[in-house]
N, C-alpha and C positions, 0 to 999 in steps of 0.2 A: 238490371234493365231487361234482361231476357224474359223474366217472369211478367213484368209489366206489359211488354210487347205481346207476349203470347196470350195474356188475358184479354187484351184489346181485340184480338182476332174475331172473337164472337160478335163484336159490334159492327164488323164490316158488312156492307150490303153488296153482295156479289152473286146475284141470281143467275148470271150468265156464265161467267168464267169459273165460279166456285174457287177463286184464288184470292183469299183474304191477304191484305197487306196492312201492317200497322207501323206507325212511326211516332217518334218522340223527339222534339227539338228541346235542347237544353240551352238556356240562356246564360249569359256571362254571370248573372246573379244566381245561377243554379235553379231558377224556376223552370218547370217542365210544362210543355204543351203537347197534347197528343192528337193523333189523327188516324183515320182508317180510310181505306178506299171505298168508293161508292160507284155503282154502275147504274145505268138505265137502259131501257130497251133499244135506244138509238145507238148505244155503245160509243157515242162521240161526246156526250155531255157529262161523262162521269168525272170523278175527282180522285186524284191519287192521294194516298195516305200522307206522303211527304208534304204536298201542298196544303192538305187539310191541317196538318200540325203547324206549318208555317203561318197559314192564314189565321189560326187561333192566336198565335203570338202577336201578330200584327194587330189583330182586333183588340187585344189587351193593351195595346199602346207601345209595344216594342217596335224597333225600327232597324234598318240596315246597320250592321256592326254590333248589334246586341246579341247575336247568335253565337253560341259556343260550339255546339256539335249537333248532329242529327243521327239518330239511330233508326234503322229500318229493318223490319222482319217480314219475310215472305213465307208462304205456307207450303214450302216444298223442301226437299232434301238438298237443294242447291242454293248457294248464296247468289243473290241477284243484286245488281246496282240500280239506281234510280233511272227512270226514263229520261229522255233528253229535255222534255218540257220541265221536269222537276230539276234536272241539272242546271238549267238556265236560271230558275228561281234561286236555287242554292248558290250559284256563282255570283248572283247579284246581291244577295243579302248577307252571306257569310264571309268572314275573312278568308283569304287564300290558304291559311294554315289551319283552318277549322277542320275538325274531324268528321268524317262521314263513315259510320260504322254499319255494315250490312250483315244481317244475321240470316241463318236458315232456321227452320222450325225447331231444330234440336238445340239451338243456342250457339252453334259455331258461328264465327264471324270473321270478316276481313275488314281492315281499317284502311281508309284512304284519307288524304287531305283533299280539300276542295280543289286545289291546284292540280293534283294528280288526276282526280276524277274528271275535271273540266279544264283540260290544258289550253283550249282555244275558245274562251267564252265570247259571246256576243255582248259587247259592253256599250255604255253610253256614248263613248267616242265613235263607235261604229255608226251612230245615227247622224253624225255631222257630215 
């Protein structure tokens, strides 16, 4: 997975931050969907790599509960976790015991479950 994520970094569109992020969601049937982060001049309308990968899977017809794991790589020597917008999306679509694997540029990683990474999610019941 490390090599796939590293290769994707060249596709990121990051003219402002120069901080490419790549992601791969793996479905329960082992199909993979990829995403990279994209920025724009307003800095508010960009897309995170995690959500780009998730969006690709949803576009292909997958739905809540079909997701097995997500792998994310940042372009630094530090391992980073997803932003809270991405955590919200992950917590809604993935099972609570699904794996979130976060890599640094060298391929070192930390592994979390969705429940550990998102212990207090905003859920459908919160809308009632």
